[in-house]
N, C-alpha and C positions, 0 to 999 in steps of 0.2 A: 504494499499499499505507500509507504512512505518513498519507496523508489519511484513508483508510478508517479507520486505527486511532484517529485522532484525533476523528474522527466519532463514532465508537462511543463514546471517553471522555467527549464533550462531550455525550452523549446520555444519560448516566448523569444523573439529577435529583441523586442526594446528592453527586456530584463538581461538579455545576453551583453547588450550594449552598455548599460548602467554597470553591470558586475565588471566589465572589462576597464570602464573608466575609472571605477574605484579602485580596482588592482593598480592601476598606472598611476592613480594620485597617491597611493600607499607607497610604490616604488619610488616615485618622484620625491616624497617627503622623507623616505629614509635614506635616499641619497643626498638631498639637500642637507639634512640633519648631518652626516659624515663630514661634507664639505665645511659646514660651520665649524664643526670641531677640529677640524685640520688648521694648524696655526698658518698664517698668513707669512709672507716674506717679511724678515725683520721683525715680526711681533714677538713678545715676550709674555711668560705667564705671569698672572697677577690675581691676586686672591681678591674675590668678590662676595660680598654679602647677598645671600639670595632671598632673605627676609630683614624686616627691621629689628634691630638688636640695642636693647637699652643699655644704658650704663651699668658696668658690673657683669655684663654676661660673660660667661667663658664659653667662646666660640664652639660648636660641635661640628663636626663632619656634615652634618646635614644642614647647619647653617649658611656655608660659605661652599664656593667651587672656583677652580682655578681655570681662568680664560686666558686667551692668548688676545694680547691688544697691542696697539700699536706704541712704542716707548715714550713717544712725543706727547702722548695723551695721558700718562701716567704723572701722579705725583712724586716727590722726591720720598724716599724710603718705603717703597710699595712693597709688600709682602709676598713674594714670590713663591711661599710654602706655607703651609698651614703653623700658627703661631705655636710655641711651646705649651705643654699639657698644664691645664691650669691658668695660663696667661687671661686675664679678664680686661674687658675694654674698658678704657677711662673716658670714653665719650660715647653717645648715641652714634648707630651707624644706620643708614636706610638702606632699603634692598637695591641693588644693582649699583652700591658705591664701593670703590675699591679702598681696601684696607691697607694703612701703613703702620710703620712700626711705632709712630707716634699717637696710635690709636689705642695703644696698649698700655696697662698701669704701669710706671715705672718699676714699681716692686718687683715685677716678673722679670726685669733686666738683671737682678742680682742672683737669680738662680744659680746655684753652683760656687758663688763667691762668699768669702767668709769676711768678718771685720772691716767692712766697708760701707757706704753708703752711695747712694745715687744723689747728684747734684746736676742741677740743671743751668746752664750756662747760655743765657742769649746772646749773639754775636752781631754785630753792626753788617758784617758781610756775608751774604748768603753765599758765596763762593766757599766759605770756611767750612760751612756746616755741607755743603755737597760733596767737598773733597774728602773730608774726615768721615770715616765710616766706623762702624763696630769692631773692636779688635786695635785701632789706632791708638798710638799714645801721644799726649800732648801736654805743652807745657802752658800754663796761665800765668800771664802777667799783671800785676797790680796797674790799675789806671793812673795811679799817682806818681809812682817813681820808677816803674818799669819792672821792679822786683820780682822775682817768680814766686807766686803765691803756692801754685800745685806742679809739682815737678813730675813728668811723665803719668798723668792722669790717664786712666784706660777708659776710653769711649764706649759706652753702651749702645748709644743710638745718636742719629742726626735727625734733626727735624726739618719740615717742609721748608721751601723757600718763602712762602707767605710769613713763616714766623721762624725764621733762621735759628738755630741753637743746638746745644750738644747737650747730651746726657752723658755724664762721667762717673765713675766709681773711684771714691777717694777715700781715706779715712776720716775720722770724725774730727781731729783737731785740723786737718786740712780743709774740712768741708765749713768749720768756723771761720779759718782764715778767707775764704772763698767769700763768706757771707759779709765779711768786714771791709773786703775789697770792692764789693759789690756795692756797699753802703755809701762808697764814694761818689758812685754814679748809679742812681734807683733804677735807670733803665738796662745796667749792666753792659750796655753796648760798648763801653770803652774798655773792656777785658780785652787783652791781646792774647790770642791763641796761638802758638806755635806747634806745628805738627812734625812729629819724629819721624825718620825714615826707619822704615823696617829692618834693615841692616846696612852693611857696607855696601858701597857701590860693586856692582861686578867688574 
């Protein structure tokens, strides 16, 4: 009975055309999905929120996805992989927004480090923040007399060009000295940051 009914349905030319069109649409849709997932020339991976995430959220795998986007369309410090386990958001993030290191709470930067605190240093020149990256070492000089306030401070993260600055790891006495140096310039923009080379030139 079922076979005869199916045969009558398939014998209908209009129905056959509709089924063929539906299958073609599914095939094109699947191919288009594969094309959209394939990175284009020069594109780089970027972590993007797939739903609105409030402050304090610890992003899960279902909350974000890696997309390939043109690098000139990305903010500084974009995350190219999922954040460390337990890292929480310091700001609200909207669906479709690219996540950056600056979106994560600073305390997560200290994972694995002992006897140090994280200190934020705003800098006047965006090029400094863009050049220095996590793992670099910097000296910080006083805006008053140029004396070294922090020597070989470990850079934890640099922030975007819209608000250029560096998160650095220092011990508590050095953090107090940096606070005093910044007190001489409330905006902190006169602090001079000198970047160390990674090693002797080859």
